[in-house]
C-alpha positions as protocol buffer text, in pm:
chain_id: "A"
residue {
  index: 1
  type: MET
  ca { x: 2653 y: -2359 z: 619 }
}
residue {
  index: 2
  type: LYS
  ca { x: 2664 y: -2110 z: 903 }
}
residue {
  index: 3
  type: GLN
  ca { x: 2368 y: -1882 z: 957 }
}
residue {
  index: 4
  type: LEU
  ca { x: 2483 y: -1520 z: 1013 }
}
residue {
  index: 5
  type: ASN
  ca { x: 2326 y: -1317 z: 1283 }
}
residue {
  index: 6
  type: HIS
  ca { x: 2233 y: -951 z: 1231 }
}
residue {
  index: 7
  type: TYR
  ca { x: 2567 y: -821 z: 1358 }
}
residue {
  index: 8
  type: GLU
  ca { x: 2774 y: -1056 z: 1143 }
}
residue {
  index: 9
  type: PHE
  ca { x: 2559 y: -982 z: 834 }
}
residue {
  index: 10
  type: LYS
  ca { x: 2614 y: -604 z: 871 }
}
residue {
  index: 11
  type: LYS
  ca { x: 2982 y: -653 z: 934 }
}
residue {
  index: 12
  type: ASN
  ca { x: 3035 y: -872 z: 630 }
}
residue {
  index: 13
  type: GLN
  ca { x: 2788 y: -708 z: 396 }
}
residue {
  index: 14
  type: LYS
  ca { x: 2918 y: -530 z: 93 }
}
residue {
  index: 15
  type: VAL
  ca { x: 2767 y: -193 z: 176 }
}
residue {
  index: 16
  type: PHE
  ca { x: 2570 y: -18 z: -87 }
}
residue {
  index: 17
  type: LYS
  ca { x: 2425 y: 307 z: 52 }
}
residue {
  index: 18
  type: PRO
  ca { x: 2161 y: 458 z: -177 }
}
residue {
  index: 19
  type: ASN
  ca { x: 2153 y: 828 z: -181 }
}
residue {
  index: 20
  type: ILE
  ca { x: 1839 y: 840 z: 29 }
}
residue {
  index: 21
  type: ILE
  ca { x: 1743 y: 999 z: 357 }
}
residue {
  index: 22
  type: ILE
  ca { x: 1416 y: 999 z: 542 }
}
residue {
  index: 23
  type: ILE
  ca { x: 1253 y: 1307 z: 688 }
}
residue {
  index: 24
  type: LEU
  ca { x: 995 y: 1232 z: 953 }
}
residue {
  index: 25
  type: GLU
  ca { x: 735 y: 1500 z: 1024 }
}
residue {
  index: 26
  type: ASN
  ca { x: 395 y: 1511 z: 1180 }
}
residue {
  index: 27
  type: PHE
  ca { x: 421 y: 1181 z: 1363 }
}
residue {
  index: 28
  type: GLU
  ca { x: 198 y: 1102 z: 1653 }
}
residue {
  index: 29
  type: HIS
  ca { x: 382 y: 823 z: 1833 }
}
residue {
  index: 30
  type: GLU
  ca { x: 749 y: 749 z: 1902 }
}
residue {
  index: 31
  type: GLU
  ca { x: 684 y: 387 z: 1792 }
}
residue {
  index: 32
  type: ASN
  ca { x: 641 y: 511 z: 1442 }
}
residue {
  index: 33
  type: ILE
  ca { x: 991 y: 667 z: 1453 }
}
residue {
  index: 34
  type: GLY
  ca { x: 1123 y: 334 z: 1569 }
}
residue {
  index: 35
  type: SER
  ca { x: 957 y: 156 z: 1278 }
}
residue {
  index: 36
  type: ALA
  ca { x: 1115 y: 411 z: 1041 }
}
residue {
  index: 37
  type: PHE
  ca { x: 1462 y: 329 z: 1188 }
}
residue {
  index: 38
  type: ARG
  ca { x: 1396 y: -43 z: 1122 }
}
residue {
  index: 39
  type: LEU
  ca { x: 1297 y: 29 z: 762 }
}
residue {
  index: 40
  type: ALA
  ca { x: 1597 y: 253 z: 714 }
}
residue {
  index: 41
  type: ASP
  ca { x: 1825 y: -24 z: 835 }
}
residue {
  index: 42
  type: ALA
  ca { x: 1665 y: -273 z: 607 }
}
residue {
  index: 43
  type: PHE
  ca { x: 1705 y: -55 z: 300 }
}
residue {
  index: 44
  type: ASN
  ca { x: 2048 y: 89 z: 402 }
}
residue {
  index: 45
  type: ILE
  ca { x: 1918 y: 445 z: 413 }
}
residue {
  index: 46
  type: GLN
  ca { x: 2193 y: 707 z: 482 }
}
residue {
  index: 47
  type: LYS
  ca { x: 2023 y: 914 z: 744 }
}
residue {
  index: 48
  type: ILE
  ca { x: 1698 y: 1005 z: 926 }
}
residue {
  index: 49
  type: ILE
  ca { x: 1595 y: 1365 z: 1005 }
}
residue {
  index: 50
  type: ILE
  ca { x: 1335 y: 1398 z: 1269 }
}
residue {
  index: 51
  type: VAL
  ca { x: 1136 y: 1727 z: 1258 }
}
residue {
  index: 52
  type: THR
  ca { x: 986 y: 1799 z: 1599 }
}
residue {
  index: 53
  type: ASN
  ca { x: 970 y: 2066 z: 1873 }
}
residue {
  index: 54
  type: ARG
  ca { x: 884 y: 1825 z: 2148 }
}
residue {
  index: 55
  type: ASN
  ca { x: 1101 y: 1602 z: 2369 }
}
residue {
  index: 56
  type: LEU
  ca { x: 1113 y: 1249 z: 2232 }
}
residue {
  index: 57
  type: ASN
  ca { x: 1082 y: 941 z: 2447 }
}
residue {
  index: 58
  type: PHE
  ca { x: 1390 y: 747 z: 2315 }
}
residue {
  index: 59
  type: LYS
  ca { x: 1307 y: 445 z: 2526 }
}
residue {
  index: 60
  type: LYS
  ca { x: 995 y: 391 z: 2312 }
}
residue {
  index: 61
  type: ILE
  ca { x: 1188 y: 461 z: 1994 }
}
residue {
  index: 62
  type: GLU
  ca { x: 1469 y: 212 z: 2086 }
}
residue {
  index: 63
  type: LYS
  ca { x: 1225 y: -52 z: 2198 }
}
residue {
  index: 64
  type: THR
  ca { x: 1050 y: -48 z: 1854 }
}
residue {
  index: 65
  type: ALA
  ca { x: 1371 y: 10 z: 1652 }
}
residue {
  index: 66
  type: ARG
  ca { x: 1557 y: -262 z: 1845 }
}
residue {
  index: 67
  type: SER
  ca { x: 1926 y: -192 z: 1773 }
}
residue {
  index: 68
  type: CYS
  ca { x: 1874 y: 2 z: 1455 }
}
residue {
  index: 69
  type: VAL
  ca { x: 1911 y: 343 z: 1628 }
}
residue {
  index: 70
  type: SER
  ca { x: 2281 y: 248 z: 1671 }
}
residue {
  index: 71
  type: TYR
  ca { x: 2330 y: 193 z: 1301 }
}
residue {
  index: 72
  type: ILE
  ca { x: 2138 y: 471 z: 1134 }
}
residue {
  index: 73
  type: PRO
  ca { x: 2266 y: 830 z: 1171 }
}
residue {
  index: 74
  type: TYR
  ca { x: 1994 y: 1068 z: 1268 }
}
residue {
  index: 75
  type: GLU
  ca { x: 1947 y: 1433 z: 1363 }
}
residue {
  index: 76
  type: ILE
  ca { x: 1657 y: 1622 z: 1518 }
}
residue {
  index: 77
  type: THR
  ca { x: 1561 y: 1960 z: 1376 }
}
residue {
  index: 78
  type: PRO
  ca { x: 1277 y: 2191 z: 1489 }
}
residue {
  index: 79
  type: SER
  ca { x: 1188 y: 2306 z: 1140 }
}
residue {
  index: 80
  type: ILE
  ca { x: 1095 y: 2135 z: 814 }
}
residue {
  index: 81
  type: ASP
  ca { x: 1270 y: 2425 z: 641 }
}
residue {
  index: 82
  type: ASP
  ca { x: 1593 y: 2326 z: 797 }
}
residue {
  index: 83
  type: ALA
  ca { x: 1546 y: 1973 z: 685 }
}
residue {
  index: 84
  type: ILE
  ca { x: 1468 y: 2076 z: 324 }
}
residue {
  index: 85
  type: LYS
  ca { x: 1770 y: 2307 z: 338 }
}
residue {
  index: 86
  type: TYR
  ca { x: 1988 y: 2011 z: 427 }
}
residue {
  index: 87
  type: VAL
  ca { x: 1837 y: 1804 z: 145 }
}
residue {
  index: 88
  type: LYS
  ca { x: 1910 y: 2071 z: -111 }
}
residue {
  index: 89
  type: GLN
  ca { x: 2264 y: 2144 z: 13 }
}
residue {
  index: 90
  type: ASN
  ca { x: 2353 y: 1779 z: -10 }
}
residue {
  index: 91
  type: ASN
  ca { x: 2206 y: 1722 z: -354 }
}
residue {
  index: 92
  type: PHE
  ca { x: 1928 y: 1494 z: -252 }
}
residue {
  index: 93
  type: THR
  ca { x: 1606 y: 1489 z: -459 }
}
residue {
  index: 94
  type: PRO
  ca { x: 1310 y: 1553 z: -233 }
}
residue {
  index: 95
  type: ILE
  ca { x: 1020 y: 1306 z: -272 }
}
residue {
  index: 96
  type: SER
  ca { x: 717 y: 1324 z: -53 }
}
residue {
  index: 97
  type: VAL
  ca { x: 533 y: 1016 z: 73 }
}
residue {
  index: 98
  type: GLU
  ca { x: 237 y: 1021 z: 309 }
}
residue {
  index: 99
  type: ILE
  ca { x: 172 y: 698 z: 492 }
}
């Protein structure tokens, strides 16, 4: 039996995308964002919204996320209000989790 690598698995996988997005707010380190990308990839999350006003170091994010940044759509917004507006306009149910 052939063992599939990550790329072959993603390509051949029957894609089930749950109606879930992640909003990241109040993070201290870019590595935490990279970890969220890896979790989003593992659970087939539709999108990540990053709420920040600062410039992000995407080298750190990509290093932690490995190649997941390429697979998970994301956007950066300066305001949590914009993120919540997106959630409501696209019929998502907001659920808050503090880690």
